[in-house]
N, C-alpha and C positions, 0 to 999 in steps of 0.2 A: 429575373428580379423586376418587380413592379414598384414604382414609387409614385405617391400621389403628387410628387413634384414634376412627374413627366408631363411634357407640354400637352399631351393628348387629353389629360384629365385635370391638370392644374387650373384650367380655365373654368371648371365647374365651381370652384370655391367662390363664394359670394355671388354666384350666378352670373359671372362675367360672360360665359359662352352663351350664344343664342340657343344652342341645343346640344344634345349629345350626338356627336358624329360617329361614323363607323370605327374610326381609330380609337376613340375613347371607349366605345362599347367593347371592343376586342380586349381591352384591359380590365373593364369592370366585370365581365362574365367570369374570368378565372378568379378574381377577387371573391366573388360571391361563392364560388365552389370551395375555395380555401376556408372561408368563414363557416360554411355549412359542415365541412369535414371536421373542423375544430369543435363545432357544437356537438356533433355526434360522438366524437372521441371524449370530449369533456364529460358528457352525461354517462357514457359507457364506463369511464373510469370511476365516476362517483357512485354508480349503481342507482342513481335517482336523478330526477330532474323533469323538465317539461319540454319534450322534444317537439311536439306538434306546433305550439304557438311560437317557439323560438325559430323554427324554420319558416313559418309564415311571415314573421316580422323581419327576417334577415335583410331582404332587399330594401325595406324602408330604412332600417338602421344604416345600411351601407350608403345609401344616397344622402342621408342626413349628414353623416360624418365626412362625406366627400364635398358637400355643398355649403354647409353652415360655417360660420366664422368661429370655429372652435378647433383648436389644434393643441399639440403639446407645448407650443411656444406661447400661447395666450390663455391657457386654461385658468391660470391664477389671476387673470386680469378681470376687473369688474365689467369691462365693456364687451366681453365675449358674448357670443350667442349662447343660449342655454338649452340643453336637451333633457327633458324629463321623461323617464320611462315609468308609466303608471302601472301597466300590467307586469309587475316585477317578476312573475314566474318565468319570463323570457330572459332571465339574467344570463343564461349561457350564450345567447346571441349577443347581448350587450358586451359581455366580457370578451367574446371572440372578436367583435369589431374593434373594441378599444385596444386589445392586445395587438391586433394586426395593424393598428394605426400608431403603434409605439408608445401608448400611454404606460405600458408595462410589457414585460416579456409574455407573450401569449402562452408560451408553454407552461408558465407558472399557473395560469388559470386552468389549462387543459389537464394538468397533473394534480392540481390541488382543489378543484371545485368541490364544494360541500365537505371539505375535510376539517377536522377539529381545530387545527392551529392555523388555518388558512383565512385570509381576509375575503376570499372568493366564496361568500356565503350563497345560500340557495336563492336569496332575493338580493337585489342590488344593495351594496354596502357603500355608503358615501365616503368611507375611508379610502376607497379605491380611486386612483387618479382617473378623472374623466366622468365619474359618477356624480351627478348633481344632487340626487335625492335618493335616500333609502326608501324603497317602496315595497309594497306587499299587500297592504289593505286596499283592495280594489276600490276605485271610484274617487280617490283623493288626488290623483295626479293632475287633473285639470285645475283644481284649486291651487295646487303648487304653482302651476304655470301662470295662473292669474296673479299670484303674489309676486313672482319674478317679473312678469310683464309690467305690473303696476309699479314695482320698484324701479324699473328702467325708466318709466315715464316720470316718476317723481325726481329721479336723479338726472333727467334729461340725457339719457344714454341712447345712442342710436344703434341698438342691437335688437335681436329677435329671440323669441322664446318658442320652442317646439315641444309639444307634449304628444307622446305616442301612447295610445290606449288600445285595449281590446274592445271588441264589439259587445261581449257579454257584460262588461262592467258598465255599459251605457244604461243598464237597468237600475243602477244605483241612484238614489235621490240626491246625493251630494253633487253628482255631475250636473243635474238640472240646476242646482243652486249656482254652480260655477259658470255654467253656460249663460245664465241670465246675468250674472255679475259681470262677466267679460263684455257682454254687449252693452250693459248699462254704463260701464266705465270706458267704453270705446277703446278696448285693448286691441288695436289694429296691429300691434307688434306680436300678437299671439297667434300661432298656428297649431291646430290640433290635427293629428294624423291618426285615423282609426283603422286598425287592422281588422278588416271586415272579412274574416274567414267563415263566418256564419255558423261556427260550432263553439261549444263550451264544454265544460268538464263532463256533463251528463247527457249531452246530445246536441240537437240543433237549437240554435238560439230562438228561432221562431216558435219551436215547440215548448220550450221552457218558459219563456216570457217574451212575447212578441214586442218588438220595439222598432218603430219606424224612425230610424236614426236621422235620415236626411230631413224629414219633416220637422223633427224636434229642433235641429240646429237652425233650419231656415226660419222657423216660427220665432226663435229667440233673436233673430236678426243677424245671424252669421252668413258669410258667403260660403257656399258649399261647392266643392269640386269633387267629382267622382272619377276614379282612375283604376286601371289595372295595377294592383300593388306589386306586381312582379315585372312590369314593363318600365325599364329605367328611363326611357324617354318620356313616358307619360308622367312618371313621378317627378322628374326634373322640371317639366313645364308647369306642373301644379305647384311645386315648391317655389319656383321662380315667380309665378303669378302672385302667390301669397306674400312674397318678399317685398313687393311694391304696393301692397294694399295699405292704404292710409286712413280708412274710414271705419272698418269693422274687423273683427277677428275672422279667421278663415278655418274651415274644417275640410280636411281632405279625406274622403272615404276611399280607402285603398282596398279594393276587392282582391282578396288573397285566397290561398289554398292552405289549409292546415297540413303541416308535414311536407310542404313544397320541396321538391328535389329528391324525394324518396318515394317512388311511385306506389309501393305496396302499403304505405301508411297515409297517403294523401287522402284528404276528406274523410278521415276516420277519427271521430271524437275520442275514441278509446286511447288514442296516443296523445291526448292532452297531457297526461302525466305518467303514461306507461313507458317503461324502459325497454329498449330493444333487447332481444335475446342475443347471445353471442353469434349465432348463425345469422340473425337479421342484421346485426351490426356490420358484419363482414360483407353481407350482400348490399347494404346501403352504401358503404364506402366504395365498393366496386361500381355501383350505379352512378355515383357522383363522378367517378373517374379520376385519373391521375391529375394531381395539381402540384406540379413541380415549380412553385413560385415562392418567393419571399417578398412580402410587402414591406416597404420601408417608407418612412415619412420624414421625420426631422430628428435632431439629436436627442430629444427627450424633454421632459418637463423642466421648466424654469421655475425655480423657487422664488417666491415673493413674500415679503412680510406684510400681513394684513393687520391694520390697526382697527380696533373695534370702534364702532360709532359711539359707544358709551364713554370711551376715554376722551372724546371731544366735547362732551356736554358741559355747559355752564348750568349748574343746578340752581343758581340764583340764591336769594336769601329766604330762609325758612319763615313761615308765617307763625306768629305767636298768638294763639287763641287764649283769651283771658279765662280765668277760672270761674267767673260769675255767670257764664252763659253756656248752656248746652249747645253742642254742635253735632251735626251729622258727620260721621267719618267719610261718607261718600262725597259730601260737599268739600271736605278738606282735600280729598284725593283729586277731585275735579279741578279745584283751584290750583293745586300744586302742578298738575299736568299742564294747565293753561299757562302758568308762569314759566314752565320749562319750554313750551312751544314759543312763547313770546321772547324768551331770552336766547333762542337758538334758531333764528331765522335762516341761517346759512347751512343748517344741518337737516338732512332728510328725516322727517318725522311723520309718522302716520298714526292717527287715533281712530281705531275701528269701533263702529257703533252698529248695533242690530236693532234699529228702530226704537231705542230706549234713551235718547239723548237727555230728555228732561229728568228721567229717573236716575241715570248713572252720572249725571252732571257734566255732560260734554257739550251742552247747548251753547255755552259761552265760547267754546272753541269754534263751533260752527259759525257763530256770528263774527268772531274776530279773525279767524284763520280758516276759512271754509275749505281751502285747498289742502289742509292737513286732516280734516275730518272725512274719513272714508265710510260712507253709508253702505252697509251690507244688507239692509232689509232683514227680514226674519229668516236668516240663513246662518245659524250658529255654527254648523259643521263646516261650511265653506269658510266662514270668517276665521275660525280657529286655524285652519290650514293656511289660508292666505296670510294670516299674521305670522305664522312660522316662516313661510317663504320670504315675506318682506324682511323679517329680521335677519334671515340668513343672507339676504342680498344687500345688507348694509344700511337698512332703514331702522331707526329707533321706533319700535312698534308697541303702542299701547292698545290693549283690547279690553273694553269695559262691557260687562254684561252681568245679568243676574246669575248668582251662583248655580241655580238649578239648570240654567241653559249653558253658561260658559264653562261649567265644570262637569255636572252630572251628565248632561246630554252629549257632551263632546269628549268624553274620556279617551276614546279610540284615536281621535285626532291629536290630542295632547301626547298620547303614547308615541305616535309616529313623529311628532315634533321632537320629542325627547331623543329618539333614535338619531335624528338628523342634526342634533347640536344647534337647535334654534336659540333665539334669545328674546322671547316675547315677554311683555310685561302685562300680565292679566290682572285686572281689578275685578274681583268677584263681589258684587254688591248684593244687598238683600239676603244675607246669609243668616242661618240659624232661625230660632223661633221668633226673633225680632221682627220678622216680616209680618207677623200678626194675622190680621184679618184675611189676608189672601189665602190662608189655609195651607194644608200639608203639601199641595202640589207645587207651591212656590217657596217652601222652606227648605233651603239647602242645609242639611244637617250631617253631611258626610264629607265635607271638604278636606278635613285633615287626613282621613284614611285614604281618600282617592289620590290626593296630591302626593302624599308620602309613598305611594306605590310607584311614583315616577322618579327614579334615582337622580335624574338631572334637573328636577324642578325644586325650587326653594320656596317654602311657604312662610308668609309673614301675616300675623294677626295683630294689628295695632290696638292699643287700649283706648285711645281717644284721638281727637282731631290733631293735636300737636304731634303725637307719635306717627299718625298717618301721614302728615305732611313730610316729616323727615324720612319715613320709609319710602315714599314715592320718589323723593329726590335721590335716595340711596340706590334704588333699583334702576333709575334712569342713567346713573353713572357707573353701573356695575354690569359687566357682561353676564349673560345667562338667563335662563327661564325663571321668572319670579311670579308668584301668585300672592296678591295682597287681598285679604278677606276683610270686608266691612259689612256692617248691618244696614238697616234702613232708618232707624229712629235717631232723633237727637239724643245724645248721651252727655253726661257731665264731663267736663275736662278734669282729668286726674290731678289731684292736689297733693302736695307734700304736707308735712305736719305743721308748717307755717302758713298753710292755706294758700300757697302759691302754686302755679302750674308746675307739676312734677317734671314734665318734659318741656323745659324752658328753652330760652335762646341758647343756653350753653350745651344742650343735649344734641348729640348726633347719633343717628341710628347705626348700630353695628349688628350684623346678622349673627345670631347665636348667643347674644348676651341677654341674660335675664335681668330684671330690675326689681329690687326690693322696694316696694311702694310703702310698706310698713314693716317694722321689725317686731318680732314677738318671740318669747321663749316657751310658751305653752303649746302652741300649735302653729302650723303654716298652711295657709290657703294658697295652693298653686292654681293660678287662673290664667285666662287669656281673653283678649278681645273685649267684646261687649260686657262680659261678666266682671271685668276688673273693677269697675266703679261700685258694683254691688258687693264685691268682696271687701272693698275698702269700707263701705258703710257698715257691713256686718262686723268687721274688725273694730271699728270705732265704737259701735254699740256694745260689743263684748268687753271692751276695755273698761267701760263703766261698771261691769260686773267683776272686775279684777281678773279677767281672762285676756291674756296677751297673745293674740293670734296675728302672726305676720302675714303679709300678703306679697306673694312673689308673682310678678307678671312675666309669663312666658310668651314672647312675641314670635319666637321661631321654634315651633314644636317639632320640626324636623331636625333640629340641631340643639339638643338640650344643653344648658349650661351646667356642666357636671359639678362645679364648685358650689353653685347655688343649690342644686338638688341635695348635695351632701349636707350643706348648712341647714336646709329645711328639715332633713331627717333627724338632725340633732335635737330638734325640739321634741321629738318623740311621737308627734302626731301630725300626719300629713293628709290633707283633703284636697283632691283635685276638683275643680269647679268650672264647668264649661258649657257652652251653648252648642253642643255636638252630641251625637250618639255616644252613649257612655262606653259601649263595648268596643269602639274602634277609634276613639279620640285621643286627646292628650293624656287622659288618665291612664289608658292602657300603655302608652309609651313610657310614662313615668314609672308605672308599676313594673314594666319589663326592666327598666334601668335599676330600680331598687332591688329587684330579685337578682339580676346579673351581678351587681356589685355587693350583694349581701349587706345592704344598708339596714340598720335596725330602726324600725319605727312602726307605729300603728297607722294603717293606711285605709283610706276610704275614697272611692270615686263617686262623684256626683255629676250627672249629666242627663241628657235626653234619653228616655227609656221607651218612648213610643212616638208615633207620628202626632204632630200637633193638630190643633183645631182652628176654626175661624173665630178668633177673638183677639183682644188686645194683647200686646206683648206681655204686660204684667199678668194678665189672666193665663197666658200660656205658661209662664214660669211657675205660677202657683199650681196649675194643673199638673206640672211635671215635678213638683217639689223642688224647684230651683229658685224660689223667691228668697229674699233676704232672711226672713224669719225662719224658714226651713233650714237654711244654711246655718244660722246661729244655733238652732236646736240640735242639728246634727253634731256640731262641734261640742256642745254641752254634753250630749250623750256619750260621745267618744271619749271625752276627757274623764267623765265619771266612770266609765267602764275601764279605762286604762288605769285610773287611780285605784280601782278595786282590785286590779290584777298585779299591782306593784307589791 
């Protein structure tokens, strides 16, 4: 029986030992054999998996969990070291190491890997004790590490973050973004270990896409160390050197062999994802040799109750914008975030910006609280993942960006955030046709459909500055991923029938609640966001014609207010009106609900039907048939047609 508490190897933890002596090496070698045997058996039982990379990364993983300050006793503590596995297809190696270090029963992983009811999925599952991040989309892990490392610095924690990556994924652009970000922000507590086996799924990395990894990291300002990735002494010295680096991030190039430990598959790219035959499996197990050991560590995981950062937030006092002056919703969002930062100096808060501070209204934060404003440059993919990791590490994280960049370009990164249970607060500005003259490349017109495809994200589209202010304060104090959508232009403050702000000082935002801005018994305009004030104007004009059209503002299209929808349908005519692609927006969601619940009404969707042009917002809406007069005429035609069919 081998225990990591044995004196020969316990000194490796936190790099207390000068080096790995012979006594320690005699214990480490059988550990690696046991882990490799479990990997082979795991994949053999599953009938699928990635044996080649798992075997090449084994020794890296073993040394990290022997040396880093992460154990079953401290895994739930914020001050622990963090290990991120970016090339998630090596999950069998990760599970084998964690199981043998008592994070769970290793036999559970060996027997249930890739099985239907098992948590041991084909790529790392963050529900598994010891797994920091659910990975699988290559190239994102270094950004995760940047987020964790930055969170540690913001919270003044003296821990380290390790990111293990494959060499093939160094071809990805997001890694370049993360590499530059880490150097720019002096993340000296970050160490990247690259499994340099020189092979990938289809062949040699140099043949598929040549990449001088060492030069790339050096040119970005990293310290680079090259070692034999299967030599425990070299790995230990490199990791130890990185642990005392206090000026820049460190990249360790671990030269490895794909399939290491099984001679007949070594250096063969075909075994990136090929499963051994029954005969090959028996031969491989025999080659590894008898491993009659049981590794033990500590009694097991200690449960701790984690309190969300959102629960500690003082949201301050809402701003009341008067009804006589149009206001940009993006300005209201920026002011609310500034107020939250100002009121919570003791709370770790990060506001991420991608070189758009003037446009997304974060410049005031930069001037007043520069340490809270994290400049990411034109690196939206990296910024999205960094945001997710920051939020998961206990930092209240706002990310402000144009919708086309922060949503459209980065959907894959948000998808991975969703898997990982992050808690980002994304403010998507310049959304819809309201962007105007910038043209179709900058008009985000699919924000509802994209965000609603992420089950763990909640979408909020406020109608004016007052509702925006309340929505921002709501998301700051509520755990979870939220996306708040705002336009570019100044728009009127929504008024009630007494000509006062509808969203007054008495209003507090509640996700999923719809608001009746106007009542009407002839028809209902169901609208959202920028279009709400237009719907109100149309309703008031139609009232002069004795047409009573209600206006229902849906600020949470991902969670429709069923009572409000039923009430709307009772008028007999329902029109959805939105600054979004008509085939995939709020109208489609409302239509599905009407059909599902067999609600009786005449129904019409009005929205964007084609890409916009470079012209003013008013010209855009006229071009798409979304101007106020077109809305009024649509309602007249519908009511006339409906009356003819009565």
